[in-house]
C-alpha positions in Angstrom: -140.9 -11.0 49.4 -141.8 -11.2 45.7 -141.6 -7.4 45.5 -138.0 -7.5 47.1 -136.9 -10.2 44.6 -138.3 -8.3 41.7 -136.5 -5.1 42.7 -133.3 -7.2 43.0 -133.7 -8.7 39.6 -134.3 -5.2 38.1 -131.2 -3.7 39.7 -129.0 -6.7 38.5 -130.4 -6.3 35.0 -129.7 -2.5 35.1 -126.2 -2.8 36.3 -125.4 -5.7 34.0 -126.5 -3.5 31.1 -124.1 -0.7 32.0 -120.9 -0.6 29.9 -117.8 -1.9 31.7 -115.0 0.6 32.1 -112.5 0.1 29.3 -109.0 -1.0 30.1 -106.6 1.9 29.0 -103.5 1.1 27.1 -101.1 4.0 26.3 -99.4 3.4 22.9 -96.5 5.7 22.1 -96.1 5.7 18.3 -94.9 8.0 15.6 -97.6 10.5 14.7 -96.1 12.0 11.5 -97.9 10.0 9.0 -101.6 10.4 8.1 -101.8 6.8 7.0 -100.4 5.4 10.2 -102.7 7.7 12.2 -105.6 6.5 10.2 -104.7 2.9 10.7 -104.4 3.4 14.5 -107.9 5.1 14.7 -109.3 1.9 12.9 -107.5 -0.3 15.5 -108.9 1.8 18.3 -112.5 1.2 17.1 -111.7 -2.6 16.8 -110.2 -2.8 20.3 -113.0 -0.9 21.8 -115.3 -3.8 21.1 -112.9 -5.9 23.3 -113.3 -3.5 26.1 -109.8 -1.8 25.4 -109.3 1.9 25.1 -106.1 2.3 23.0 -104.7 5.8 23.4 -102.4 6.8 20.6 -99.8 9.2 22.1 -98.4 10.8 19.0 -94.5 10.9 19.0 -92.2 13.2 16.9 -88.9 11.6 18.4 -89.0 8.2 19.9 -85.7 8.9 21.8 -87.6 11.3 24.0 -90.0 8.7 25.1 -87.1 6.2 25.6 -85.4 8.7 28.0 -88.7 9.1 29.9 -89.1 5.5 30.2 -85.4 5.0 31.4 -85.8 7.8 33.9 -89.1 6.4 35.3 -91.2 9.3 34.1 -93.4 7.5 31.4 -96.9 6.0 31.4 -96.2 4.0 28.2 -97.7 0.6 28.0 -96.5 -0.2 24.5 -93.8 1.7 22.4 -93.0 1.4 18.7 -89.3 1.3 18.3 -86.3 -0.3 16.6 -82.6 0.4 16.3 -80.7 2.7 18.7 -83.9 3.2 20.8 -84.3 -0.5 21.3 -80.6 -0.8 22.1 -80.9 2.0 24.8 -84.0 0.4 26.5 -82.4 -3.0 26.4 -79.1 -1.7 27.9 -81.2 0.1 30.6 -83.1 -3.2 31.4 -86.3 -1.4 30.8 -88.2 -3.9 28.7 -90.3 -6.9 29.4 -89.5 -10.2 27.8 -92.8 -10.7 25.8 -92.2 -12.7 22.6 -92.7 -16.0 24.3 -96.0 -14.9 25.7 -97.6 -13.6 22.4 -99.4 -16.5 20.6 -99.4 -14.7 17.3 -95.7 -15.1 17.2 -96.4 -18.6 15.9 -97.5 -17.0 12.7 -94.5 -14.8 12.0 -92.9 -15.2 8.6 -89.8 -17.5 9.1 -87.9 -15.7 6.4 -88.0 -12.5 8.6 -84.7 -11.8 10.2 -86.4 -10.4 13.3 -84.2 -11.8 16.1 -81.7 -9.1 15.6 -82.4 -5.4 15.5 -79.7 -3.3 14.0 -77.2 -6.0 14.8 -78.5 -6.3 18.5 -80.1 -9.6 19.7 -83.7 -9.0 20.5 -83.9 -11.7 23.2 -87.7 -11.7 23.2 -87.8 -8.1 24.4 -89.8 -6.7 21.3 -91.9 -8.4 18.6 -91.9 -7.5 14.9 -94.8 -5.4 13.6 -93.8 -4.4 10.1 -90.9 -4.3 7.6 -89.0 -1.2 6.5 -87.0 -1.0 3.2 -85.1 2.2 2.3 -85.9 3.4 -1.2 -86.0 6.4 -3.4 -89.1 7.8 -5.0 -88.6 9.9 -8.1 -90.2 11.7 -11.0 -90.2 9.5 -14.2 -86.9 9.4 -16.1 -84.7 10.7 -13.4 -82.8 7.5 -13.0 -82.3 5.0 -15.9 -82.1 1.9 -13.8 -84.1 0.4 -10.7 -80.9 0.4 -8.8 -79.1 3.8 -8.2 -75.4 3.9 -7.4 -73.8 6.8 -5.6 -72.3 7.9 -9.0 -75.7 7.9 -10.7 -77.2 10.0 -8.0 -74.3 12.5 -8.4 -74.9 12.6 -12.2 -78.5 13.2 -11.6 -77.7 16.1 -9.3 -75.4 17.6 -11.9 -78.0 17.4 -14.6 -80.7 18.8 -12.3 -79.1 21.4 -10.1 -81.1 22.4 -7.1 -83.8 19.7 -7.6 -82.4 16.9 -5.4 -81.9 16.7 -1.7 -82.3 14.4 1.4 -83.6 14.8 4.9 -81.3 16.4 7.4 -79.7 13.9 9.8 -80.5 13.0 12.7 -83.8 12.3 10.8 -83.4 8.5 10.4 -84.3 8.7 6.7 -81.4 11.1 6.1 -79.0 9.0 8.2 -80.1 5.9 6.2 -79.3 7.6 3.0 -75.7 8.1 4.2 -75.6 4.4 5.1 -76.8 3.5 1.6 -74.2 5.7 0.0 -71.5 4.0 2.0 -72.6 0.6 0.7 -72.5 1.9 -2.9 -69.1 3.5 -2.4 -67.5 0.7 -0.3 -69.3 -2.5 -1.3 -66.4 -4.6 -0.1 -66.8 -3.3 3.4 -70.4 -4.3 3.9 -69.5 -6.8 6.7 -67.7 -4.2 8.7 -70.9 -2.1 9.0 -72.5 -4.9 10.8 -70.0 -4.5 13.6 -70.1 -2.0 16.5 -68.5 1.2 15.2 -65.9 1.3 17.9 -64.6 -2.1 16.8 -63.7 -0.7 13.3 -61.6 2.1 11.9 -64.7 4.2 11.3 -62.8 7.4 10.2 -61.1 5.5 7.4 -64.3 3.6 6.4 -66.3 6.7 6.1 -63.6 9.0 4.3 -65.1 8.1 0.8 -68.5 9.2 2.0 -67.4 12.8 3.1 -65.4 13.2 -0.1 -68.5 12.3 -2.0 -70.8 14.6 0.0 -68.4 17.5 -0.6 -69.0 17.1 -4.3 -72.8 16.4 -4.0 -73.9 19.2 -1.6 -73.3 22.1 -3.8 -75.5 20.6 -6.5 -78.4 20.2 -4.1 -81.5 22.0 -3.2 -80.5 25.4 -1.7 -76.8 24.4 -2.4 -76.8 21.9 0.4 -77.0 24.7 2.9 -80.4 23.7 4.1 -82.2 20.3 4.0 -85.9 19.0 4.3 -86.4 18.4 8.0 -88.1 15.1 7.4 -89.1 12.5 4.7 -92.6 13.9 4.9 -91.5 17.5 4.0 -89.4 16.0 1.1 -92.5 14.1 -0.2 -94.4 17.4 -0.2 -91.6 19.0 -2.3 -91.6 16.2 -4.7 -95.4 16.4 -5.1 -95.3 20.2 -5.8 -92.3 19.9 -8.2 -89.6 21.6 -6.2 -87.7 18.3 -6.0 -87.4 15.4 -8.4 -86.8 12.9 -5.7 -87.8 11.8 -2.2 -86.9 9.0 0.2 -89.1 6.5 2.1 -88.7 3.5 4.4 -92.0 2.0 3.1 -91.4 -0.1 -0.1 -95.1 0.5 -1.1 -95.1 4.3 -0.6 -94.7 4.9 -4.4 -98.1 3.3 -4.8 -99.8 4.2 -1.5 -99.0 7.9 -1.7 -100.4 8.1 -5.2 -103.6 6.3 -4.1 -103.9 8.9 -1.3 -103.4 11.8 -3.8 -100.2 12.8 -2.1 -98.0 12.1 -5.1 -98.7 12.4 -8.9 -99.2 9.2 -10.8 -96.2 7.7 -12.6 -93.6 8.1 -9.8 -90.9 5.4 -9.7 -89.3 3.4 -7.0 -85.6 2.8 -6.9 -83.0 1.2 -4.6 -80.0 3.3 -3.6 -76.9 0.9 -3.9 -77.5 -2.7 -5.1 -79.8 -3.7 -2.3 -82.3 -1.9 0.0 -81.3 -1.5 3.6 -84.0 -3.4 5.4 -85.1 -3.7 9.0 -88.1 -4.5 11.1 -89.9 -2.1 13.3 -91.2 -3.6 16.6 -93.6 -3.4 19.5 -92.3 -3.5 23.1 -93.8 -3.3 26.5 -91.8 -1.4 29.2 -91.2 -2.9 32.6 -93.0 0.2 34.0 -96.2 -0.5 32.2 -99.4 -0.1 34.4 -101.2 -2.6 32.3 -98.9 -5.2 30.8 -101.4 -7.9 30.3 -103.9 -5.7 28.3 -100.9 -4.3 26.4 -100.0 -7.8 25.3 -103.7 -8.3 24.2 -103.3 -5.2 22.0 -100.1 -6.7 20.5 -102.0 -9.9 19.8 -104.6 -7.9 17.9 -102.0 -5.9 15.9 -100.3 -9.2 14.8 -103.6 -10.8 13.8 -104.3 -11.7 10.2 -107.0 -9.1 10.0 -104.8 -6.2 11.4 -101.8 -7.1 9.3 -103.8 -7.4 6.1 -105.3 -4.0 6.6 -101.9 -2.4 7.5 -100.5 -3.9 4.3 -103.3 -2.6 2.1 -101.7 -0.1 -0.4 -105.0 1.9 -0.3 -104.4 2.4 3.4 -100.9 2.4 5.1 -99.2 -0.1 2.9 -96.7 -1.3 5.6 -95.7 -4.9 4.7 -97.1 -7.8 6.8 -94.8 -9.7 9.1 -97.0 -13.0 8.9 -96.4 -16.3 7.1 -99.2 -15.4 4.7 -97.1 -12.6 3.3 -94.2 -14.9 2.1 -93.4 -14.2 -1.5 -94.7 -10.6 -1.4 -92.9 -8.1 -3.8 -90.3 -6.7 -1.4 -87.0 -5.1 -2.7 -83.8 -7.3 -2.5 -82.7 -6.8 1.0 -79.4 -6.1 2.9 -79.1 -5.8 6.7 -79.1 -2.4 8.3 -75.8 -1.2 10.1 -75.1 -2.0 13.8 -77.0 0.4 15.9 -73.9 2.2 17.1 -73.2 3.5 13.6 -76.2 5.8 13.8 -74.9 8.3 16.4 -71.5 8.2 14.8 -72.7 9.1 11.3 -75.1 11.8 12.6 -72.4 13.4 14.8 -69.7 13.4 11.9 -72.2 14.7 9.3 -73.2 17.6 11.8 -69.5 18.4 12.4 -68.9 18.8 8.7 -72.1 20.3 7.3 -73.8 22.3 10.0 
């Protein structure tokens, strides 16, 4: 009897010592940044201690994942989105309402305008993860002021022929440059760009932009016949001296990329137009998630003070925190992004003229 009891105790001890099978969460997120990828590797290690296996499925174009989710062919538990991709998922009824179930939302910065995403009400279907602000990064002396008007950019291109460019739309950095130019060229129309594009006279509103680009493009890198494929490619051209300017959606990149050795010391940050187009990027859980509860646990961690502070560290990713503790941080003066419907319109019209 004692022998049987001893064996039973030994078996219980052995089985209790075996590691529990980790809960798998498939996170679909952009994979084009070494800093983002490094941050998510850190998060994977942290979550592993909680019995969660976070799989970073690297994404080149989030719209492809969005289509898979809508078509019912995705294993995504969490997706990193904003703008037109959120709009498409919301319209398809493909997202869970999660904001009210995430305790960390009590710590979100009240100054953050997260309840609308590119003019589209969030309705609790996604939660803010970070802050994006469109900015220019330039070699010293290219621009005289911190704010750069459309006319100043044109003058810089005239004085430095072949040394300026921008990412090719539909890369979202390139499309946002078009939006910033519109705000500089048509400042009195700012409110109209917050409306759905089909409720405005978009052809008339954008005519100054196309006239401007007709003058700008012949002065650009490769005479405007080719463009960098991404902001990352443009950053590399800035680093090796081919270009004098790059674009970014991270207001800390002019420091972070220097710290990582990807840009030379002394580069400067500028706002194109009088204010920086600002938006939030979000985390969402599809209705089709196989593990929604564990997905929400991952989001709780990513919105924790520890995770947000590490994300904001300019020696790492440098993406601004969304928490109350970040109030008063040195962000650029913001202006709201355009309504999501402008994205496709601008990309289509740009391609029709310049491709």
